N, C-alpha and C positions, 0 to 999 in steps of 0.2 A: 504494499499500500504506499503510494507516494504521500508525503506530508508537506503541507505549507505551513511554515512558521510565519504568522502574520503579526507584524509589529505596527499596530494602527497608530501608536503615539510613542514619542520618546519622553513625554511628560510623566512625572512621577511625584507623588506627594511625599516621598521619602528621600533621604540622602544617604546612600550606602557608600561607604568610604572607598570601595574597590570598584564601583560601577563606572563604566566607561563614560556615561553621559555626564556624571559629576565632573569629570576631568576634561571634557571637551573644551577646546579654545572658545567656541561660541556657546553661550548659554541659551540661545534661542532653540527651543525644542520644536520638532516637527509633529504634525498630526495628519493622518491620511484624510483626504477630503471625502465627502459623501460620494462624489463621482468615482474616486478610486475604489471605495467600498463596493459600489454597485458593479464596477467593471470586474472585481475579483470574482464575484458570483457568476457573471457572464463567462469568464474564463474557466471556472470550475465546471460549469455545465458543458462547455465545449469539450473539455478533456474527458468527462465521464460519459457523455453521449457517444463518443467514439470508442469507448471502452466499456461495454456493458457489463463486464464481469469484474470491473475494478471499483475500489473505494478510494476516497480521498480524505486524508486527515487534515484538519484545520485547527492549528494551535494558536490561540490568542496570546500574544506575548507583549513585552513592553520594554522600557517604561512600565507604567502601571495601567493596564488596559481598562480597569474599572473607573479610572478617573474620567473617562469619556461619558459616563453616566448612562442611564437607562435608555434615553432616546436614540443613542448611537447603536446600541444592540438591538433595539426594536426595529431600526432601519435595516440592519443586517437580516433579521428574520423576514421582513418584507421583501428584500431583494432576493433572498434564497427562494421564497415562495414564488416570486415573479419570474425568475430566470432559470430556476431548477425544478420545475414542477414534476419532472419524470426522474430526476437524479438525486433529489434531496435526501432520499432514504440511504443513499450511499456516501453521504457526507458525515464525518465524525468529528464533532467539535470537542476541543479541550481548551483549558485556560490556565495560565500561570499568573498568580496574583499574590500580593502581600496581605490580602484580606482586610486591610485597615479601612477600606472604603465600602466594604460589603454591606448591603442593605437587603431588606426583605423584597423590595421590588427587583433588585438585581438578581437575587436568588431565583425568583419566579421566571425572569427572562432567561437566565442560563438554563433552567430546566426546559424551557420551550425550545432552546437550541439543541437540546439533547445531552447537555453536560451533566454527568453524574458525579464526578470527582473533580475537585479543584486542586491543582498543584500549588503549593505555597513555599515560602522560605521563611526561616525563623532562626534567630540567634539571640537567645536570652542572656548570654554570659559575656558579651563584649559590647562596647558602645559604637560598633561599626555600622549598625543599621538604626536609623532613627527618622522621626518625622520632622519635616521642615529643615531650615538652616538658621542657626546651628541645629544639628540633629538631636532630637529628643528620644533617647533609646527607651526610656521607661514608658512613655506614652505609645510608642510604636508597639511594644510588646503587649500593653494592656489592650490596645485596639485589635491587635492580631488575635489575641485570646477571645475577644468579643466576637470577631468574625468567625473563628473556629467553632464556637459554641452555636452560632446562628446556623452554620452548615449542618451541625449535628442535629439540631432541632428540626431542620427541614429535610432530614434524611439523606443528605448528600455526603459523599466521601471527601477525604482530604489526604493529600500526601505532602511530605516535607522534604525540601532540599536544604541541607546545611552545607555552607561554604566554609571549608576549613582554612583558616588564616593563622598567621604567626601568634596572635594573642590567644588563640584556642588551644595551642599546644600545652599539654600538661593538664588540660581539663577534660580530656576525652570522656572519661566515665561519668563525670558530672553532667556533661552535655547529653550523652547518650541516655542516662536515666531521666533527665528532664524531658527529652523529646519523646521517648517511649511512654512516659507518664501522661502525655497529652492524649493518649488513646485514640490516635487517628486510625482510620480504616485503610488508608493507602500506605505505600511504602515510604520509608525514611531513607534518603540517599545522602551519603557524604561525598562531596566533591572538593577537590583541591582548588583554591582560588586561582584565577588566571588574571595576571596583571598585564594591562595593555601598555603600550608605549606612553610614557609620561605619567603613568599611574603610580600608586604608592607602593614602590618596590619593597619597602620595609614590612609589608604585610604578606609577602610571598613566602612559600614554603618549598623545601626540597622534597624529592622523591623519598628520601630516607625519613624525613620528618613525617610525611604523610603515612608511610608504613608504620612508624612508631605509634602514631595517633590511632590508626585502625587496629594495630596489634594490641593496644590496651583494651579495646572494646570487644574484639572477636571472641576471646574465651568466655566472657560474660554472656554475650549473645548466644554462642554455641551451646552453652550449658543449659540455658532455659529457652531456646529458640522457639519452642512450641507455643510459648505465651507471648512472644514478641511479633510485631508485624514484620513483613519482608524488609530487610535492611540492605541497601546497596553500599558497597559491592559484594557483601557476603553471600546473600541468598542466590543471585544469579551464578556467582562462581561455584558454589557448592552444587547447584543443580546441573550446571555444565559439567563439572568434573565427575559427577555420578552418571552423566549421560541421560539425565531425566528431562532437560529442557535446554535447547540450543539458542534461546533468545539472548541477544546481546544488546547493549546500549548502542546508540548511534556512534559513540566514540570508539567502541571496540569491534563493531560489526564487520569492518572492512568493505561495507556496501553503501556507505553514506553517499557516494558519488551519484547514484541513480535514484535515491529515495527522498531527498530533502530539497526544499526550495524556500528561501526567505523573501517575504515581501515587506519592504520598509515603508515608512509613512509617506515618503516622496514618490512612491510607486516604483522604486528601483528594485530589481530582482537580484539576489545574491544566493549564496549556497545555503547558509544557515544563519542563525542569529549571531553566532560567534564570528563567522567571516564577515557579516554585515558590520558588526561592531568594530572590526579591524580594518575595514575598507578593502576587503580581499574578494576575489571571485565575483566580479560584477557581470551579470548576464543581461544587461539592458533594462528596459522598463516594461511593466505590464501593459502599457499602451502600445508598445512596439511589438511585443512578442506574446504568443500564446504560452500556456504552461507547458505544452508538449515541446515547443521550441526551446524554452528555457531549461527543461530537463534534459534536452539533447545538445545543449550548448557545447561547443568545442572546448570551452574553458574548463569543462569537467574532466577532460582527458587526463590531465595531470593526476587527478584523484584516482581515476581508473588504473592508470599505470602504477600508482604508488604501491598497491598491494604486491604486484609482481616484482617490482624493484626491491622492496623490502624483503620479500620472501627469499629472493635470490642473493640479497646482500646483508644489511645489518641484522635482519631477523633470521637468517639462514640457520637451520638446525634448532631453533628455539622450540621446545616441546610445548610451549603455551601459545604458539602462533594462533591456533583456532580460537583462543579466548580473548585475543588482544588486537592482532593484525596491525601492530605498530602504534596503536592509540590514535588520539584525535589529530588529524592533519593540521588543524589550526594551532593547536598547542605546539606542534613540531615547528611550524613556521615562526611562532613567536620566539622559540628557543634557538633556532638555527638559521632563520631566513629562507627556509625551503620546506615545501611540503613533502619532499622526498626523503626525509629522515623519520625515525621513530620518535615518539614523545618520550621525554625523560620519565614520565609517570609509568612507562612500561616496567621500569626497574622496580617501582613501588608494587606493581601488580605481581610481578615474579617473586619478589621477597615476601609479600604477604601470603602467597599461596605456599611457598616452600617452608616458611617458618611457622605458619599458624594453621592454614586451612588443610593441607594434605595430612599433617600429623593427626589432626582431629578426626578427619574422615577415616584414616587407617586404623585409628584406635577404636572408633565407634563402629566400624563395619558398614556394610551397605544399608542397614536399617537406620542409618543416622541422618537421612535426608531431612531438610527443613520442612 
């Protein structure tokens, strides 16, 4: 299933210290016009009408998408009904939000779009995420919890992404217990921070530090995993190693070249939200190109070639190739200036598996799956 990551606005009510928008030279944020929003659904219908067996994922990203308010999302519902009468059942909406602007009206509208689980981000133990400028971390977390409770009351699920930064090191278990104590129905994912050019380098972490952070959590999660939600990267790693589930994240799949497309607020098409944030892999505009043309853009060839080049080169003989495929190409570009190298976080993945995951699996036997 191809997925469009739609960034309808760069605007956000929060100021996260590592966010690329906060560190842009221009503080003027862009928002997609209603015309661009309508054209998106025209393009989606074109794509699906030509592919009667395909589905299309549409992830609302940001900025903070909920800052656009109910009317914008109502317009999306209207445009989908107008332009996708025979294909709308094959559109799968999802959304990533900080939850601090969530209201009952917005929940109702998200349900109409078919959203059942909201992806969120949470950091209760550092002052790196906050509302306004200067950032108010305490108010952010209070309103985040209000939004989370609203989702629960309305019968909607929620997942959490936790971005691991330098200040989080040494607090791994405290963070893990807090996040799992929120009793969310969706997964909890731990991701290393990615620092953009000109960003706060002092917040960055090394592969070794990321492994140490995850290594402090894994034994606790493993021992009582039946009562915890899915936790990334642990759950997918264990399931893959046991041969139970071959699903991998976009970063590790080695197939992102053909599956993702980012639409920015100015109508420009890029590969994913990470490449868009970095000014990489520009595929033109949605006014000039259909989605099929953008997904077939020659600029993607470097990503298609990447897997072969890494398999024959830097990753040659790695027994974890099927779990990693060299990691995120945008991470590799930030580290080396080229997509054709593996990410340094591959070392973290390998170390985590060999030091923690494999010994636990071998000790517990095949009945030890999560």
